[in-house]
Backbone bond lengths (Angstrom), bond angles and torsions (degrees), N, CA, C in turn:
res aa  C-N    CA-C-N  psi(-1)  N-CA   C-N-CA  omega(-1)  CA-C   N-CA-C  phi
1 M - - - 1.456 - - 1.510 112.62 -
2 T 1.312 117.69 134.41 1.451 122.91 -179.42 1.517 110.23 -127.45
3 L 1.331 114.63 -176.82 1.459 118.90 179.62 1.536 112.42 -60.71
4 R 1.347 116.47 -23.46 1.469 119.11 178.92 1.516 111.41 -69.63
5 S 1.346 116.17 -29.73 1.489 117.89 -177.55 1.506 112.92 -125.24
6 L 1.327 115.47 28.23 1.451 121.40 -171.61 1.540 111.44 -65.84
7 S 1.344 112.81 130.99 1.508 119.05 173.72 1.497 108.03 -115.61
8 P 1.334 118.14 128.06 1.483 120.17 -176.64 1.489 113.75 -66.31
9 V 1.309 120.94 -14.90 1.453 121.71 -179.69 1.514 112.55 -89.37
10 R 1.315 120.62 0.23 1.457 124.83 179.03 1.521 110.51 -129.91
11 P 1.339 117.43 74.07 1.439 118.88 -176.90 1.577 111.17 -64.73
12 L 1.343 113.60 148.75 1.481 119.84 -173.60 1.479 109.87 -96.13
13 T 1.320 115.45 144.12 1.506 120.08 175.73 1.505 111.73 -117.57
14 R 1.322 120.18 -10.83 1.471 121.09 -178.77 1.523 110.69 -83.30
15 R 1.338 115.42 133.70 1.467 120.14 175.65 1.496 111.81 -111.64
16 V 1.334 117.29 137.29 1.428 122.94 177.55 1.503 108.05 -110.71
17 A 1.347 115.29 167.02 1.502 121.19 -179.11 1.534 110.04 -57.76
18 A 1.297 116.15 131.17 1.460 121.05 -177.20 1.526 108.04 -78.83
19 S 1.337 116.16 141.12 1.457 121.65 177.51 1.485 110.11 -78.34
20 A 1.319 116.97 127.94 1.480 120.52 178.24 1.507 111.87 -60.01
21 A 1.338 116.39 -26.76 1.451 119.56 -178.20 1.515 111.72 -59.62
22 L 1.359 115.65 -35.36 1.485 118.09 -177.53 1.507 114.62 -90.33
23 V 1.331 118.27 -36.48 1.447 117.65 -171.57 1.514 114.10 -107.57
24 A 1.322 120.85 -9.99 1.469 120.58 -174.83 1.489 115.01 -132.33
25 V 1.326 119.85 -17.85 1.445 119.00 -176.05 1.510 112.90 -64.07
26 S 1.322 116.64 -38.66 1.475 119.51 -175.84 1.491 110.12 -146.01
27 L 1.306 118.60 117.48 1.480 120.44 172.69 1.573 107.40 -120.34
28 A 1.305 117.17 15.04 1.430 120.45 176.68 1.538 111.34 -68.42
29 G 1.316 117.30 147.24 1.472 121.22 178.34 1.518 108.82 -72.08
30 V 1.318 114.62 135.20 1.466 122.16 175.42 1.541 107.68 -133.62
31 S 1.280 116.05 171.67 1.438 121.34 179.91 1.488 110.67 -110.47
32 A 1.332 116.89 92.35 1.461 125.85 176.21 1.525 109.86 74.58
33 H 1.334 114.31 157.85 1.459 121.44 -171.97 1.525 111.27 -130.93
34 V 1.321 115.71 126.14 1.442 121.52 170.89 1.516 107.54 -87.71
35 I 1.345 116.32 127.15 1.450 122.24 -176.76 1.545 109.27 -108.51
36 R 1.327 115.05 135.38 1.463 118.58 -178.77 1.555 110.17 -131.31
37 G 1.293 116.35 142.91 1.475 118.67 176.43 1.491 111.69 -64.70
38 S 1.345 115.89 143.79 1.478 122.36 -177.50 1.489 111.13 -69.54
39 L 1.323 120.81 -28.55 1.438 125.11 -178.28 1.535 112.24 -103.59
40 H 1.311 116.02 -36.31 1.491 121.00 -177.55 1.565 107.34 -128.27
41 P 1.321 116.79 74.90 1.456 119.45 -173.48 1.531 116.29 -66.08
42 T 1.321 116.26 -14.08 1.487 119.33 178.04 1.516 111.53 -101.38
43 L 1.332 118.84 -17.26 1.462 121.59 -177.58 1.530 112.12 -94.73
44 A 1.330 115.39 -32.64 1.491 120.05 -178.58 1.527 107.38 -116.42
45 T 1.345 114.26 104.49 1.475 117.96 -178.50 1.536 110.02 -135.17
46 G 1.308 115.26 152.49 1.456 122.93 177.46 1.472 113.45 -146.50
47 F 1.329 115.79 172.36 1.443 121.24 177.97 1.531 107.52 -140.14
48 V 1.337 117.28 121.49 1.450 121.08 -174.14 1.549 106.57 -123.46
49 S 1.320 117.65 130.06 1.492 117.99 -175.21 1.557 109.55 -147.51
50 S 1.329 113.77 159.77 1.467 120.77 170.79 1.512 107.98 -73.35
51 P 1.336 118.52 166.61 1.463 118.71 -170.99 1.525 116.85 -66.79
52 S 1.377 118.10 -42.08 1.433 116.89 -170.65 1.519 114.39 -128.65
53 A 1.363 118.50 -28.00 1.450 120.22 -178.44 1.513 109.36 -161.21
54 G 1.319 115.57 163.22 1.457 121.39 -179.02 1.525 112.36 -65.42
55 T 1.367 118.17 -14.23 1.462 121.09 -177.26 1.565 110.58 -97.84
56 D 1.311 118.15 2.79 1.492 119.49 -179.87 1.523 109.21 -55.81
57 V 1.338 116.82 140.13 1.486 119.92 174.48 1.504 108.85 -126.91
58 P 1.353 116.43 156.17 1.459 120.06 175.51 1.558 108.93 -57.11
59 I 1.341 113.73 148.52 1.486 119.09 179.52 1.539 109.48 -94.38
60 A 1.330 114.41 127.97 1.479 118.60 -179.63 1.510 110.37 -68.00
61 V 1.341 116.25 141.02 1.471 122.01 174.46 1.525 109.03 -96.71
62 A 1.343 114.92 119.99 1.463 118.37 -177.97 1.539 110.33 -137.08
63 W 1.301 114.02 160.35 1.468 120.43 174.54 1.528 105.57 -121.93
64 G 1.321 114.79 101.20 1.451 120.01 -172.84 1.512 110.26 61.17
65 A 1.300 119.60 -125.30 1.432 121.54 179.85 1.522 114.70 -87.87
66 R 1.309 115.07 -2.37 1.497 119.70 -176.94 1.543 109.28 -93.49
67 T 1.330 113.97 127.80 1.463 118.44 175.58 1.513 110.90 -89.63
68 T 1.301 116.61 154.70 1.466 121.19 -177.17 1.522 111.79 -104.52
69 G 1.322 116.67 -13.34 1.487 119.41 -172.22 1.521 112.61 84.42
70 L 1.309 117.02 -0.77 1.444 121.38 -177.56 1.534 109.88 -107.01
71 R 1.309 115.13 151.50 1.479 122.68 176.83 1.505 109.62 -136.76
72 V 1.323 116.63 155.72 1.460 122.04 177.03 1.492 109.35 -114.46
73 A 1.329 115.09 126.04 1.498 123.18 178.10 1.479 110.16 -116.98
74 C 1.333 117.06 131.21 1.465 121.01 173.14 1.525 109.44 -114.99
75 F 1.320 116.74 147.16 1.474 120.63 179.81 1.501 107.00 -155.24
76 F 1.347 114.65 160.07 1.459 122.60 178.15 1.495 111.34 -109.38
77 V 1.338 116.67 142.70 1.451 123.29 177.77 1.549 108.57 -127.44
78 A 1.317 114.91 116.39 1.447 120.93 176.47 1.524 110.50 -112.15
79 N 1.300 116.81 138.09 1.453 123.37 177.07 1.521 107.51 -95.50
80 T 1.327 114.66 98.97 1.494 119.79 -176.80 1.532 113.68 -90.97
81 S 1.336 116.21 8.00 1.459 119.45 178.10 1.553 109.82 -60.09
82 V 1.323 115.74 144.85 1.466 122.43 174.55 1.523 107.83 -70.58
83 P 1.332 119.55 127.71 1.465 120.01 179.03 1.523 109.66 -61.22
84 R 1.361 116.20 139.39 1.429 120.96 178.05 1.549 111.27 -62.35
85 S 1.277 116.46 139.44 1.475 118.92 178.54 1.496 114.92 -63.52
86 D 1.349 116.44 -30.71 1.458 121.95 -179.57 1.541 112.31 -87.06
87 A 1.299 116.86 -18.67 1.479 122.19 -177.21 1.510 109.48 -152.71
88 P 1.305 120.30 86.44 1.464 121.29 -170.51 1.541 116.13 -67.26
89 E 1.364 116.41 -8.63 1.479 117.17 176.98 1.586 111.32 -84.83
90 W 1.338 115.66 -1.98 1.427 119.76 -177.37 1.551 110.47 -122.71
91 P 1.343 117.17 154.97 1.504 130.96 0.29 1.532 111.60 -79.22
92 R 1.345 113.19 153.60 1.476 119.20 -179.93 1.505 111.44 -115.48
93 V 1.323 115.97 146.31 1.443 121.19 170.57 1.507 109.93 -79.41
94 T 1.304 119.65 118.48 1.477 120.15 -173.69 1.546 112.19 -118.33
95 A 1.342 117.84 -0.14 1.467 121.43 174.54 1.494 109.29 -159.60
96 V 1.345 116.28 148.50 1.453 124.20 178.52 1.538 106.27 -135.07
97 G 1.371 117.45 111.54 1.445 121.18 -178.62 1.534 110.72 -114.08
98 F 1.353 113.57 160.31 1.507 118.68 178.85 1.521 109.13 -137.18
99 A 1.348 114.39 124.72 1.468 122.57 172.11 1.529 107.73 -94.93
100 L 1.318 119.53 119.32 1.432 124.73 -175.26 1.519 110.79 -114.48
101 P 1.360 119.31 155.93 1.433 119.86 170.53 1.501 112.13 -60.59
102 G 1.351 118.45 144.79 1.442 119.65 -178.87 1.492 114.01 81.41
103 E 1.309 115.42 -163.82 1.478 120.76 -179.29 1.540 108.62 -134.26
104 A 1.293 117.67 70.95 1.438 123.54 -176.23 1.537 110.13 -81.99
105 R 1.306 118.71 144.89 1.454 125.02 175.78 1.553 109.56 -137.05
106 G 1.296 116.00 158.48 1.448 120.00 176.81 1.510 115.01 102.73
107 F 1.348 115.32 33.62 1.453 120.08 -179.52 1.540 110.34 -88.22
108 A 1.325 117.26 152.78 1.484 121.36 179.52 1.491 109.89 -144.52
109 L 1.309 118.27 138.35 1.466 123.86 176.32 1.514 108.05 -75.65
110 M 1.316 117.55 129.40 1.476 122.82 178.78 1.520 110.69 -104.26
111 S 1.336 117.11 -35.39 1.443 121.93 177.09 1.524 109.00 -163.67
112 P 1.352 115.64 148.17 1.483 128.76 -3.77 1.548 111.99 -77.77
113 L 1.334 114.11 146.51 1.425 119.21 179.76 1.538 112.83 -106.89
114 D 1.303 117.51 -1.40 1.449 119.53 -176.23 1.538 112.87 -123.42
115 A 1.366 115.38 23.97 1.466 119.13 -176.68 1.536 112.78 -119.62
116 G 1.309 117.14 12.80 1.488 120.23 175.33 1.484 116.16 85.12
117 W 1.340 120.38 13.52 1.452 121.84 179.45 1.524 109.96 -93.40
118 D 1.368 114.56 144.09 1.465 122.79 175.91 1.529 110.17 -125.77
119 L 1.295 118.65 148.64 1.488 123.04 176.63 1.499 110.02 -101.96
120 V 1.354 115.71 127.89 1.442 123.46 176.00 1.491 109.03 -125.11
121 E 1.349 119.04 143.94 1.448 123.01 -177.72 1.506 112.12 -108.26
122 N 1.370 115.15 157.07 1.467 122.79 170.91 1.516 112.24 56.02
123 V 1.334 115.67 69.81 1.463 121.53 -176.58 1.509 112.32 -114.05
124 P 1.363 119.35 117.42 1.444 120.73 175.81 1.520 112.97 -63.53
125 V 1.293 116.14 142.75 1.478 121.80 -179.62 1.509 108.74 -137.31
126 T 1.282 118.01 134.48 1.484 123.45 170.08 1.505 108.98 -116.82
127 I 1.347 115.45 117.12 1.462 120.83 -177.94 1.520 107.94 -106.45
128 P 1.312 118.61 120.29 1.493 119.31 -178.38 1.514 111.66 -57.53
129 G 1.357 114.18 131.80 1.454 120.29 178.01 1.499 113.36 84.13
130 V 1.319 118.82 -10.44 1.463 122.75 -176.29 1.525 109.48 -115.35
131 G 1.318 116.17 -50.61 1.465 120.40 178.26 1.493 113.01 128.12
132 D 1.358 114.47 -162.16 1.476 120.55 -176.97 1.525 109.74 -98.60
133 T 1.322 115.29 146.48 1.460 121.98 172.71 1.521 106.50 -152.92
134 T 1.339 115.42 -178.16 1.462 121.82 173.72 1.495 106.83 -131.36
135 V 1.368 115.60 129.42 1.427 118.82 172.87 1.502 107.74 -87.67
136 D 1.375 115.95 132.19 1.485 119.93 -175.73 1.546 110.24 -66.15
137 F 1.306 117.11 -36.29 1.449 118.05 173.16 1.515 108.66 -149.26
138 A 1.315 117.25 152.79 1.456 124.62 178.24 1.508 110.07 -133.75
139 L 1.322 116.85 138.89 1.461 123.60 173.79 1.524 105.27 -98.72
140 V 1.326 116.71 119.04 1.466 121.04 -169.19 1.520 111.97 -125.16
141 A 1.309 114.41 132.99 1.464 119.37 169.63 1.491 109.49 -86.61
142 P 1.327 120.48 124.48 1.460 122.54 -173.33 1.522 113.62 -73.53
143 V 1.333 114.45 79.59 1.453 118.90 -176.68 1.570 108.53 -106.67
144 N 1.306 117.90 164.19 1.449 121.98 176.81 1.531 108.47 -81.98
145 P 1.367 118.57 177.19 1.445 119.60 -176.23 1.547 114.79 -57.87
146 M 1.347 115.79 -22.46 1.437 116.94 179.42 1.524 111.66 -90.63
147 G 1.336 117.77 3.17 1.438 120.62 176.01 1.499 113.33 90.17
148 H 1.328 119.79 4.85 1.432 121.92 -177.57 1.548 110.56 -91.53
149 G 1.312 115.24 138.91 1.470 121.46 174.00 1.492 106.13 -169.28
150 R 1.281 116.15 140.70 1.474 120.93 -177.17 1.524 109.92 -110.21
151 A 1.317 116.57 133.55 1.404 120.57 176.11 1.537 109.58 -68.24
152 P 1.346 118.21 147.29 1.438 118.35 -177.30 1.542 113.90 -63.23
153 Q 1.320 115.38 -22.91 1.460 118.95 -179.68 1.520 109.65 -116.53
154 G 1.272 119.83 129.28 1.440 122.41 175.88 1.497 116.18 87.51
155 G 1.326 117.69 -15.57 1.465 119.62 179.24 1.498 116.71 66.87
156 E 1.324 118.15 16.89 1.468 120.45 -179.21 1.533 111.72 -77.50
157 L 1.277 116.37 156.02 1.486 120.12 173.93 1.500 109.03 -65.45
158 L 1.347 115.20 144.81 1.472 121.84 176.56 1.515 110.86 -78.76
159 G 1.299 115.17 165.00 1.496 119.95 -177.82 1.527 111.68 90.07
160 I 1.363 111.67 -171.97 1.468 118.73 -176.25 1.550 108.71 -110.36
161 A 1.339 115.49 124.72 1.441 121.63 -175.76 1.488 112.34 -69.54
162 P 1.337 120.10 158.42 1.490 121.46 178.70 1.493 111.97 -82.14
163 G 1.334 115.88 178.26 1.451 123.44 176.22 1.530 115.26 82.65
164 Q 1.315 117.03 16.38 1.484 119.23 178.90 1.518 109.89 -88.13
165 V 1.346 114.16 156.28 1.456 121.84 -176.88 1.542 109.47 -82.60
166 G 1.320 116.97 136.30 1.462 120.98 178.65 1.486 110.99 -84.55
167 A 1.321 116.95 85.62 1.431 122.07 178.22 1.536 108.38 -146.53
168 R 1.323 115.98 153.45 1.476 119.91 -178.32 1.535 110.31 -59.95
169 G 1.295 118.24 131.29 1.444 123.78 179.35 1.488 112.37 93.50
170 N 1.308 121.29 -3.30 1.456 123.22 179.73 1.516 109.79 -94.89
171 G 1.323 114.99 152.68 1.466 120.37 177.20 1.538 110.19 96.24
172 T 1.350 114.28 -153.39 1.437 121.83 -178.69 1.524 110.64 -95.62
173 R 1.340 117.00 134.34 1.432 121.23 178.48 1.531 108.80 -95.68
174 F 1.328 116.66 124.18 1.434 123.88 174.20 1.489 109.45 -111.07
175 C 1.338 117.12 143.09 1.483 124.69 171.86 1.494 108.15 -126.40
176 V 1.338 118.55 127.93 1.435 123.32 -178.24 1.541 109.51 -130.41
177 S 1.312 116.44 136.21 1.488 120.42 173.49 1.496 109.83 -102.27
178 G 1.332 117.15 150.75 1.428 121.49 176.92 1.497 113.23 163.92
179 P 1.332 118.11 -176.94 1.459 121.97 -177.90 1.540 112.84 -84.61
180 F 1.362 113.71 64.23 1.472 117.46 179.03 1.512 109.32 -61.28
181 P 1.379 117.18 134.42 1.429 119.72 -170.01 1.525 115.51 -80.83
182 D 1.304 114.76 164.47 1.491 119.88 168.65 1.477 110.43 -75.80
183 D 1.362 115.93 166.46 1.445 122.35 176.02 1.520 109.67 -66.68
184 P 1.333 119.52 115.52 1.470 120.09 -176.69 1.519 115.00 -66.58
185 V 1.306 119.13 -17.10 1.457 121.18 -176.54 1.535 111.90 -98.97
186 N 1.313 117.66 -1.96 1.437 121.19 -179.18 1.515 108.77 -101.37
187 P 1.361 118.09 121.02 1.453 119.47 -176.29 1.541 113.15 -67.14
188 T 1.291 116.05 -23.58 1.499 121.23 176.40 1.539 108.26 -91.31
189 P 1.293 121.55 126.38 1.483 121.36 178.61 1.535 111.67 -50.29
190 T 1.301 113.75 110.06 1.466 119.83 179.57 1.501 109.02 -137.53
191 P 1.371 119.51 126.48 1.406 120.70 -177.95 1.502 112.64 -64.72
192 L 1.313 118.33 141.88 1.447 121.80 172.48 1.564 107.30 -57.87
193 T 1.327 114.77 141.24 1.505 117.28 173.17 1.552 105.73 -73.14
194 I 1.347 114.23 163.62 1.442 119.37 -179.81 1.560 109.35 -65.56
195 E 1.309 116.95 -33.40 1.459 119.48 177.32 1.530 110.97 -66.41
196 Q 1.343 117.47 -37.11 1.485 120.11 175.87 1.537 109.52 -63.92
197 I 1.349 116.51 -41.77 1.447 120.63 178.35 1.569 108.40 -59.79
198 I 1.304 116.87 -39.77 1.481 120.89 -175.01 1.554 108.69 -68.66
199 N 1.297 120.26 -19.40 1.501 121.61 176.62 1.501 109.97 -50.15
200 G 1.355 118.43 -35.93 1.424 120.49 -177.37 1.527 114.58 -99.99
201 V 1.321 116.68 29.61 1.463 119.89 179.97 1.541 112.59 -79.32
202 V 1.330 116.24 143.17 1.479 121.76 171.72 1.496 108.67 -128.65
203 L 1.333 118.30 125.18 1.449 122.71 176.10 1.518 109.72 -103.03
204 R 1.324 116.78 138.57 1.427 122.03 173.31 1.539 108.94 -104.50
205 F 1.314 115.85 128.16 1.469 122.99 178.64 1.535 110.15 -109.91
206 H 1.282 119.03 137.24 1.469 123.00 168.64 1.500 110.74 -112.32
207 G 1.321 115.58 147.49 1.487 121.54 176.01 1.510 113.70 72.23
208 V 1.316 117.64 39.00 1.457 119.02 179.37 1.537 111.07 -69.83
209 E 1.336 116.11 -38.01 1.500 121.22 178.51 1.534 108.61 -117.53
210 P 1.325 116.19 161.62 1.448 118.84 -171.29 1.532 116.55 -64.87
211 H 1.359 119.17 -28.46 1.462 121.06 -170.56 1.528 109.98 -111.58
212 G 1.406 115.11 132.14 1.412 120.17 176.25 1.517 113.02 77.64
213 P 1.350 116.91 -176.20 1.445 121.24 -177.55 1.512 112.66 -61.78
214 S 1.360 119.10 -39.55 1.430 124.19 177.10 1.557 111.59 47.76
215 I 1.327 113.70 61.31 1.454 122.02 -178.90 1.517 110.85 -89.06
216 E 1.305 117.92 134.19 1.468 126.06 -173.75 1.535 108.10 -130.91
217 L 1.333 117.55 138.58 1.408 122.86 172.33 1.547 108.69 -108.04
218 G 1.363 116.06 133.82 1.447 118.21 -178.93 1.510 110.21 -124.68
219 I 1.345 116.89 146.06 1.453 122.86 178.64 1.513 108.98 -132.15
220 W 1.316 116.92 175.52 1.445 123.33 177.68 1.516 109.36 -54.60
221 E 1.322 117.64 128.31 1.472 121.84 -175.43 1.508 111.65 -57.01
222 N 1.339 121.13 -30.65 1.444 122.19 178.43 1.468 113.92 -63.91
223 L 1.372 119.33 -18.38 1.459 122.76 -178.01 1.546 111.94 -103.78
224 L 1.313 117.99 -0.97 1.464 119.12 175.99 1.510 109.95 -69.97
225 P 1.348 117.93 143.98 1.441 119.36 179.36 1.500 114.02 -66.12
226 R 1.313 116.33 145.33 1.447 119.68 171.77 1.501 109.77 -74.28
227 P 1.317 117.57 156.68 1.490 119.21 179.55 1.506 110.97 -54.48
228 G 1.352 116.57 128.99 1.419 121.83 178.10 1.527 113.37 86.86
229 T 1.331 117.94 7.19 1.487 119.71 179.84 1.518 107.55 -127.30
230 L 1.328 116.93 164.47 1.455 123.19 175.24 1.514 112.56 -97.56
231 S 1.296 118.33 -21.55 1.490 121.32 -179.17 1.512 107.83 -159.73
232 R 1.324 113.16 166.01 1.444 118.57 -179.70 1.516 109.43 -91.82
């Protein structure tokens, strides 16, 4: 089972070799991330950003002077895909995964808790043209293979609808707690910024094309292969 067919009721425990393209090629701080599908970079697009600035860092969880080793990171995910002319509710973002340095476990979704998202850890991902990696955790809308799923309240489709503006603060805000790592290239213990964490983001889109499931995986456009290459 991979991010293409992920079911929130069957968490994965198998880890595969992480792709250097996602977790090691770039840990430099940037200001927000344009996400493009690996097969349809103009049809499946997103925008993922930290809440207020490129320097935002996860907030440490402590009890008085005692640290817990946990941090809370919030980020926004906007689905900037152009709505399909035949079905304007599609394509939808139905999963958001993160590949982090190291092998951290123990993440938990803090918000939103009422929109049908579940958190699953240790998910294998194969990205065309880039290779295999493992996302340490993924936020998943429990949809069927065709991308359909109804929220318990209101009957709305699950996931993030298309046509949103790619700007900081737009889209759905997620907050996750867990052992977010320090910057592995900094000799002084320094937490990764949220934008550095987003370097390893993977978005799953459903309904990119009119026929069939049409599932697409998108990553930060700076990590997509150049024409004629397998990786940057």
